[in-house]
Every structure is written in structure tokens, then in C-alpha cells.
C-alpha positions in Angstrom: 84.7 184.0 95.3 85.2 181.2 93.0 82.2 178.6 93.1 82.8 175.6 90.9 79.4 176.0 88.0 79.3 173.2 85.6 81.7 172.9 82.8 81.9 176.0 79.8 81.2 174.6 76.3 83.3 175.5 73.4 80.5 177.6 72.2 80.1 179.6 74.7 84.0 180.2 75.5 83.4 181.4 71.6 81.2 184.3 72.5 83.7 185.7 75.5 86.5 184.9 72.8 87.5 188.5 71.3 89.3 187.3 68.1 88.4 183.6 67.1 85.6 183.3 65.7 85.2 179.3 64.6 87.0 176.5 66.1 85.8 172.9 65.0 87.8 169.6 66.2 87.1 166.5 65.0 88.0 163.5 63.6 88.6 163.5 59.3 87.8 167.0 59.7 90.8 168.1 57.6 89.4 168.7 54.3 87.0 171.1 56.4 90.1 173.5 55.7 89.0 175.2 52.6 85.3 175.8 53.8 86.1 177.3 56.8 89.0 179.2 54.8 86.3 180.8 52.9 83.7 180.7 55.3 85.8 183.3 57.3 87.7 185.3 54.4 85.5 185.2 51.5 86.7 186.3 48.4 90.7 186.4 50.5 93.7 184.4 48.6 95.8 181.8 51.4 99.0 181.3 52.1 100.1 178.1 54.3 102.9 178.6 56.3 104.6 175.3 58.1 107.6 173.4 58.6 109.2 170.8 57.0 107.6 167.9 59.2 104.3 169.6 59.4 104.5 169.8 55.7 104.1 166.2 55.5 101.7 166.0 58.2 99.3 168.3 57.1 100.6 171.4 55.0 100.5 169.1 51.8 97.0 167.9 52.1 96.0 171.6 53.1 97.9 172.6 49.9 95.9 169.7 48.0 92.8 170.5 49.1 92.6 174.1 47.8 93.9 173.3 44.8 91.5 171.0 44.4 88.6 173.5 45.4 90.1 176.3 43.0 90.5 178.3 46.4 93.0 180.8 45.5 96.2 179.8 47.3 99.7 181.6 47.3 103.0 179.2 47.1 103.7 177.8 50.5 105.9 179.6 52.8 107.9 176.5 54.4 110.5 176.9 57.4 113.4 174.6 56.3 115.7 174.7 59.6 115.7 171.8 61.2 116.0 173.3 64.8 113.3 176.5 63.8 111.8 177.6 67.3 109.7 180.7 68.1 112.7 183.7 67.1 112.4 187.3 66.1 114.4 186.4 63.0 111.7 184.1 61.5 108.9 186.4 62.2 110.7 188.8 59.8 111.1 186.9 57.4 107.2 185.6 57.3 106.7 189.3 57.7 108.4 190.3 54.4 106.8 187.4 52.6 103.3 188.4 54.0 103.6 192.5 53.1 103.6 192.3 49.0 100.5 190.5 49.3 96.7 190.3 50.7 97.0 186.6 51.5 95.8 185.7 54.7 98.3 183.5 56.4 97.0 179.8 57.5 99.6 178.4 60.5 100.0 174.5 59.8 101.8 173.2 62.6 102.0 173.7 66.6 103.1 175.8 69.3 106.3 177.3 67.2 104.5 178.1 63.5 101.8 179.1 65.4 103.4 181.6 67.2 105.3 182.9 64.1 102.5 183.3 62.2 100.2 184.8 64.5 103.2 187.9 65.4 103.7 188.2 61.2 100.4 188.2 60.7 99.6 191.1 63.1 102.2 193.2 61.7 101.3 192.7 58.1 97.8 194.3 59.0 95.3 190.9 59.0 94.0 188.1 60.7 94.8 184.6 59.7 94.0 180.7 60.5 95.5 178.0 61.9 95.3 174.4 61.7 96.9 172.5 64.6 98.6 169.5 64.1 99.6 168.2 67.5 97.7 169.2 71.1 101.1 170.7 72.6 100.2 173.4 74.2 97.4 176.5 74.9 98.8 178.7 72.4 96.7 178.4 69.5 93.9 180.1 70.5 95.7 182.4 73.0 96.1 186.6 72.7 99.4 187.3 72.2 102.3 185.5 71.1 105.8 184.1 73.0 108.8 184.8 70.9 112.9 185.6 71.6 113.7 188.3 71.1 117.1 190.2 71.8 118.1 187.4 73.8 115.1 187.3 76.2 112.1 185.0 75.8 108.9 187.7 75.2 105.0 187.9 74.9 104.2 190.3 71.9 100.8 191.5 72.0 98.7 190.4 68.9 95.4 188.8 68.5 94.6 184.9 68.3 93.9 183.2 64.9 90.6 183.9 63.6 89.8 180.4 62.8 90.9 176.9 64.0 90.8 173.6 62.9 92.0 170.7 64.7 91.8 167.2 62.8 92.1 164.2 65.6 93.3 162.0 63.6 95.9 164.1 62.8 96.2 165.1 66.7 96.6 161.4 67.6 99.3 160.5 65.0 101.9 163.3 66.8 104.6 162.2 68.4 103.6 161.2 71.6 105.5 163.6 73.6 103.6 166.3 71.9 100.7 166.0 73.0 102.0 164.5 76.5 103.4 168.5 76.8 100.1 169.8 76.1 98.7 167.6 79.1 101.8 169.2 81.2 100.3 172.9 80.1 97.0 172.0 81.2 97.9 170.1 84.4 99.9 173.9 85.4 96.4 175.4 85.2 95.9 174.0 89.1 98.8 176.1 90.2 98.2 178.6 88.2 94.8 179.2 89.3 95.9 179.4 92.9 98.4 181.9 92.6 95.3 183.7 90.9 93.5 183.5 94.1 96.4 184.4 96.4 96.8 187.9 94.0 93.0 188.2 94.2 92.9 187.6 97.6 95.7 190.1 98.8 94.2 192.9 96.7 97.0 192.6 93.5 94.9 191.4 91.1 91.3 190.2 90.9 89.8 187.2 89.3 88.0 187.9 86.3 85.8 185.8 85.8 84.9 184.7 82.9 88.4 183.9 82.2 88.6 182.1 85.4 85.3 179.9 84.9 86.4 179.0 81.3 89.5 177.9 82.6 88.9 175.7 85.9 85.0 174.9 85.5 86.0 171.6 83.5 89.9 171.2 84.3 89.4 168.8 86.8 86.9 166.3 84.2 90.0 167.6 80.9 92.8 166.3 83.1 91.4 162.7 84.4 93.1 160.3 82.3 96.2 160.9 81.5 97.0 157.6 80.9 94.7 158.0 77.7 97.1 160.7 76.2 100.4 158.5 76.1 97.8 155.8 74.2 96.4 158.3 71.8 93.2 157.9 72.9 90.8 160.0 71.0 88.5 161.1 73.9 91.2 161.8 75.9 93.2 163.5 72.9 89.4 165.4 72.4 89.2 166.8 75.9 92.8 168.0 76.0 92.4 169.7 72.9 89.5 171.0 74.4 91.3 172.5 77.7 94.2 173.6 75.9 91.8 176.1 73.3 89.7 177.3 76.9 92.9 178.8 78.0 93.3 180.6 75.0 89.9 181.6 74.7 90.5 182.7 77.8 93.4 184.9 77.5 91.9 186.7 74.8 88.7 187.3 77.2 91.2 188.8 79.8 93.8 190.2 77.2 96.5 188.5 79.7 97.9 185.2 80.7 97.0 185.5 84.5 94.4 182.8 83.5 96.2 180.3 82.0 99.7 180.9 83.8 101.6 181.8 87.2 104.9 181.3 89.1 105.1 177.7 87.0 105.5 179.2 83.7 108.4 181.5 85.9 110.5 178.9 85.9 109.9 177.8 82.4 110.4 181.9 81.1 113.7 181.5 83.2 115.3 178.5 81.6 114.0 179.9 78.0 116.0 182.6 78.9 118.9 181.3 80.0 119.0 179.2 76.6 118.8 176.0 78.4 119.3 172.6 76.5 119.1 169.2 77.2 121.0 166.6 75.1 121.1 169.4 72.3 118.0 170.2 72.3 115.4 172.4 73.8 112.9 170.7 76.0 109.7 171.1 75.2 107.3 174.4 77.0 105.1 171.8 78.5 108.1 169.5 79.8 109.4 172.7 81.6 106.1 173.5 83.3 105.3 170.8 83.7 108.5 170.0 86.0 108.2 173.4 87.0 104.4 172.3 88.3 105.5 169.9 90.7 107.9 172.2 92.4 105.6 174.6 92.8 103.1 172.6 94.2 105.5 170.9 96.4 106.0 175.1 97.8 102.6 175.4 98.4 102.2 171.9 100.2 104.9 173.6 102.8 103.0 176.3 103.1 99.8 175.1 103.6 101.5 173.2 106.2 102.6 176.6 108.2 101.3 178.5 110.7 100.8 181.5 108.9 98.7 182.8 111.9 101.8 183.0 113.8 104.2 184.6 111.3 106.4 187.1 112.6 105.6 189.9 110.7 107.8 192.6 112.2 110.4 190.6 111.8 110.1 190.3 108.2 109.4 194.0 107.4 113.0 194.2 109.5 114.9 192.0 107.2 112.7 193.2 104.0 115.6 195.0 102.0 116.1 198.7 100.8 116.1 198.7 97.1 120.0 199.1 97.1 120.1 195.8 98.6 117.9 193.9 96.4 119.2 195.5 93.2 122.4 194.0 94.4 121.1 190.9 95.3 119.7 190.9 91.7 123.5 191.6 90.0 124.7 188.3 91.9 122.2 186.4 91.0 122.1 186.9 87.4 125.4 187.3 84.8 123.5 187.5 81.6 122.6 191.0 80.2 119.6 190.1 78.6 118.4 188.3 82.0 120.2 191.0 84.4 118.0 194.0 82.7 115.1 192.0 82.2 115.1 190.9 86.0 116.0 194.4 87.0 112.8 196.2 84.7 110.6 193.4 86.5 111.4 193.3 89.7 111.1 196.9 90.3 108.0 196.7 89.0 106.3 194.8 91.9 109.0 196.3 95.6 106.7 197.1 97.6 107.7 199.4 100.9 108.0 198.0 104.0 104.8 199.6 105.3 102.7 198.2 101.9 104.7 194.7 103.4 103.2 195.0 106.8 99.7 195.6 105.5 100.2 192.8 103.0 101.3 190.2 105.5 99.0 191.1 108.0 96.0 190.9 105.6 97.5 187.3 104.7 97.3 186.1 108.3 94.3 187.3 108.6 92.6 185.7 105.8 94.9 182.6 106.0 92.0 180.1 107.6 89.8 180.5 105.1 92.5 180.8 102.3 94.4 178.0 102.8 91.0 176.1 102.2 90.7 177.3 99.1 94.1 177.0 97.8 93.8 173.0 99.3 90.7 172.6 97.0 92.4 174.5 93.8 95.5 172.1 94.2 96.1 168.6 93.2 98.6 166.7 95.9 102.1 166.9 95.0 102.2 162.8 94.6 98.6 162.7 92.0 100.7 165.6 89.8 103.8 163.5 89.5 101.7 160.4 88.5 99.8 161.7 86.2 102.6 163.8 84.4 103.9 160.4 83.9 101.1 158.5 83.2 100.7 160.7 80.4 104.2 160.2 78.9 105.7 163.4 80.2 108.6 164.4 82.2 108.1 163.9 86.0 111.5 164.2 87.0 114.2 167.4 86.6 116.6 165.4 85.3 114.8 164.3 82.4 115.1 168.4 80.8 118.2 168.7 82.3 117.8 170.5 85.4 120.0 169.0 88.3 118.5 169.5 91.7 121.4 171.9 92.5 119.7 174.2 89.5 116.0 173.8 90.3 116.7 174.6 93.9 118.3 178.3 92.5 115.3 179.2 90.1 112.8 179.3 93.1 114.5 182.8 93.7 115.5 183.5 90.0 112.2 182.8 88.7 110.5 184.9 91.7 113.1 187.8 89.9 111.9 188.0 86.2 108.2 188.5 86.1 106.5 191.5 88.1 103.6 188.4 87.9 102.6 188.2 91.9 102.2 184.4 93.0 103.1 182.2 95.7 106.9 182.5 95.3 106.3 186.4 96.3 104.5 185.5 99.9 107.2 183.0 100.3 110.0 185.6 99.9 107.8 188.3 101.8 107.4 186.1 104.6 111.0 185.3 105.0 110.1 181.6 104.6 112.2 180.4 100.9 115.1 178.9 102.2 112.9 177.2 104.9 110.5 175.8 102.2 113.7 174.9 100.1 115.7 173.0 102.7 112.5 171.0 103.2 111.8 170.4 99.5 115.2 169.2 98.5 115.5 167.5 102.3 116.1 163.5 102.1 112.1 162.9 103.2 111.4 166.0 100.8 109.6 166.2 97.4 112.8 166.5 95.4 115.6 164.6 97.6 119.0 165.7 96.5 121.9 163.3 95.9 119.0 160.4 95.0 119.8 158.6 91.7 117.3 157.8 89.7 116.9 154.4 88.4 114.4 153.4 85.3 112.0 155.7 83.4 113.2 158.2 85.6 117.0 158.4 84.4 116.3 157.8 80.8 115.5 160.4 78.2 112.0 160.5 77.3 
């Protein structure tokens, strides 16, 4: 069971974290970076890792603080490519710079810099520290790094930072869309939680209670003031940062991203692997996840309105494709070689027999009266999710990130095939309800009516 309890505090969550030993969030605390470094890495030299923009925002200041304090610090490693992204070649560049030294890297930046440094530090055999410059995602304190390698977005196993510092003055001054992206990533924990409830109820993946409570116990409060995110309100930004850091701690505790990632993240991974861009740029992780959270919320609302007690399980079993037919479907769905390989591997990992399908659907049908209530309590209604994203300054229509309604519809099936994680997508596919629900979602009266012309802010570029 996952009864609600008092929100977990940062100090409590730190005790559950496996790698992170210190987290400081506050206004005007950037000068604390040197003392935090000395406390965590006594006698070590530092290497600031950043990009050209973050260098101007915070990296130069951190370097000055270290210099003034006479703390040993090597020449900063600054990525100069304006189109820098979390790609494996950039990891190798930093790894090669680190290995001849014994320096402890300090990632100064947001998601890309943190992930590159996380994996490079791990491969160089040392811990690292992070100075966050925006509340843009939950990866600062997360176990693992999301890196593109051989054309595919992959999660590499590597420890979270040993210490994290986030100066609220720096974070509040970040471009509004960065913090809005982080808000959307935090909002995705509502559907991620629902997926975990489903997986737990059906005996696929048990809920790790400590990780669950780290993320979920204070989630509604941390999401409660989306308008404050766009306005740069200190309290709203502080709560957002705490929520994102807690999500990372939960992933450390469970050694998996399940606590913070469900079907909505599968959409984002899909679009990443399809190398999706909009107006020449890759939409932020949070904006993609926010649009996908809307899509999965709409799917859940269809499921919750359906009488699963009357599900024709024998029909589902009769329609269940043989392994060869499923492989043919995957080959027809994905033309890109790297994406096809991932889909074949991940889909095989969660293939079930007709007998297993029957047992699972029978269990679902028996549990549905109670399970439906638990899912409703976990989820935020579609209209509210959309309003929250809009108030925070995040994308709230798929076209704002360059995804057409037709492509979004196709993404439901595609996303179900590229990850072995069990989610609502698997339930709907196995129950033979995907096309029925998609017809509802994309109907003129549905959540995403096709051929509806957008107007105003919804049609514009964020």
C-alpha cells in the first residue's frame, strides 16, 4: 500500500541516498562552493566543468571564489560548442582530460553538463560535485546519466554527485523556460506514480516504499504554485528545486529511475531517438515530458472510464500476437536501424505468453474496483495538468514542441515498444483497447482533437 504520510524532508532523504552526502539550497550561497568542496574532498584539487553560457552565469564566479580561497583548481574545462548536448563523444573528451589528473570535477551548469560530468567522472574513477544553475530537470541528484550513444538515448549506470549546491539567485535568473521545463518534469511524477501503482498491483514491479515516499509525499505541495515558476518567485523555485532533488534521491535509493519515470518518459525517449527538432533546436527534456504527461493522463482517463469488469479476456487472448507477428509489427513500425534494434530488444524483454496474459488480465479485472480508486487519487485531471503547465510557462500543446497530432497518436504505440518498463501503455495494449482509446483522445471532443487550429499562445513558439 502507498498511504500518504508527512512529506519527507531533504535531510531525511539524504539519509536514504547512496551517493550524495551534502545538498545546499539557498540564496546567495555560491561562495559556499569552496567550503563545501573542502568538506567533501579534503586535500583534493578541483576542475570546473562548464559550457560557455554557464561559465558567464556561474562558472567564472566559482573559479574566482576558489582562487581567492587559495584552493587548488586546474584550468577550467569549458565546452565551447553552442549546440552541446549529452552525447558520448563529449563524455570521452572530458574523461580524457580527467584521467591524467587526480582532480575532482565540479559540474557547473544544468542537465547536459551534469550528465556529461557524471559519466566522465565515474569512468575516471572518482566522485564529483555539482553546482546547479537552473531547476530544469531531476537529474542533478539522480543515479545514472542519460547519454546519446550510437544514435540511441541510453541510461548509463554511474553514481550521483557527492555534493550539490544550488544558489537560488542564480536559478531564479535562469531563462524562464529552463525552470518551466523542470516544473514539467516534476509534474510527470503524477503519471509515473500511477504506472508504478499498476506495476505493483499486477505483480510486475513492487513499489519500493522509501523511494515512493521520497517522491510522492510532498509532491502536490511542490506543484501547487505553477504561476510562481514563470514569475521567478523565490519560494516557488525553492520548492521546485527541492522536489527535483528529492526525485533524484529516490532514484539513488532504489537504484532505478522507476520512482520518477513512467510512460511519459518513454515518449520523450522515443522523440530523442528519432532525433526530433523544432525550429532547428531540440526541445527541452521537460517540455517533451510535459506534453507526454498530458498524453498519458488522457489515456488514463479513458481507462478509468472503461468498465474493465466486463473485459472480454478470451478475446484478448485470441488476439494476442505470436512472437513472430510481434516482431513483424516492430519492423514495420521502426525504419531506423538503431531504433529498431532497441525496440526488438526491449519488447522481447517484456514478452508474455497467452497464459500469462490471461492471468494478468484476470488479476486486473478482479482488482479493478480498488485499483481504479487508487489511480484516481494519484492522478491530476487532464484539464488541471494542462492549466498547470501553461501557468508555469511550459509547453501545453504538442505543436509547441513540433509534434503534430498525427505523430503524437503514432507515438503511443511506438513508445510502448521501446522500453521494457511496465506502464499503462502495456495494460491498454494487452487489453486490446489502444485504438479505441486513441479514437477518443483524438476525436473532435477529445483531449487532442485532430485538425483543430490553435490560436494565441498555444500556436506560438515558447
